[in-house]
C-alpha positions in Angstrom: 0.0 0.0 0.0 1.1 3.6 -0.5 1.8 5.7 2.5 2.5 9.4 2.7 5.9 9.9 4.3 8.6 12.6 4.9 12.3 12.4 4.0 14.4 14.4 6.5 16.8 16.7 4.6 19.4 16.4 7.3 19.7 12.6 8.2 17.8 11.3 5.1 15.5 9.0 7.2 12.0 8.4 5.8 9.3 8.5 8.5 5.6 7.9 8.5 2.9 7.4 11.2 1.2 4.0 11.4 -1.7 4.9 13.7 -3.6 7.8 15.1 -1.3 8.3 18.1 1.9 7.0 16.6 4.4 9.9 16.8 7.5 9.1 14.8 10.8 11.1 14.6 13.7 10.9 12.2 17.1 9.8 13.6 18.4 13.3 14.1 15.1 14.6 15.7 14.5 17.4 13.2 11.1 16.2 11.9 8.3 14.2 13.4 4.9 13.0 12.1 1.7 11.9 13.8 -1.8 10.8 13.0 -1.6 7.7 11.0 -4.5 7.5 8.5 -6.8 9.7 10.6 -5.0 13.0 10.2 -1.5 14.1 9.3 0.5 16.4 11.6 4.1 17.4 11.0 6.5 18.7 13.7 9.6 20.5 12.6 12.2 21.8 15.1 13.5 24.5 12.7 12.1 25.4 9.3 13.8 23.6 6.5 12.5 22.3 3.2 11.7 18.6 3.2 10.3 16.1 0.8 6.8 14.5 1.1 6.9 11.2 -0.7 4.6 8.3 -1.5 6.2 5.3 0.0 5.2 1.7 -1.0 4.9 -0.4 2.2 4.4 -4.1 2.0 1.8 -4.2 4.8 -2.0 -3.6 5.3 -3.5 -0.9 7.6 -4.3 -3.6 10.1 -0.7 -4.9 10.1 0.7 -1.3 10.5 -1.7 -0.7 13.4 -0.7 -4.0 15.1 3.0 -3.1 14.5 2.5 0.2 16.5 0.0 -1.1 19.1 2.0 -4.2 20.1 5.4 -2.4 20.0 6.8 -4.6 17.3 8.3 -1.6 15.4 9.1 -3.4 12.1 7.5 -0.5 10.2 7.4 3.4 10.6 10.9 4.4 9.8 13.2 3.7 6.9 16.7 4.5 8.0 19.0 6.2 5.6 21.8 3.9 4.3 25.3 4.9 5.5 27.5 6.1 2.8 31.2 5.0 2.8 
């Protein structure tokens, strides 16, 4: 399924919220998102341009909710790959 996500311009992590009260931050803490599929709230510590992207996630809404609700944390953040 497609998920609306944000790519942090500083640390390059891609984050998205899996459920209504699932607040997620990128690795450097610059950007956070909340609201899941009910609403979309963005928190930014300092104004900086960022990318909103459509991310393909191999999970259903039910699986994403369970991932958040049970603390599994398999989904919700895509860590940037370290460059050599």
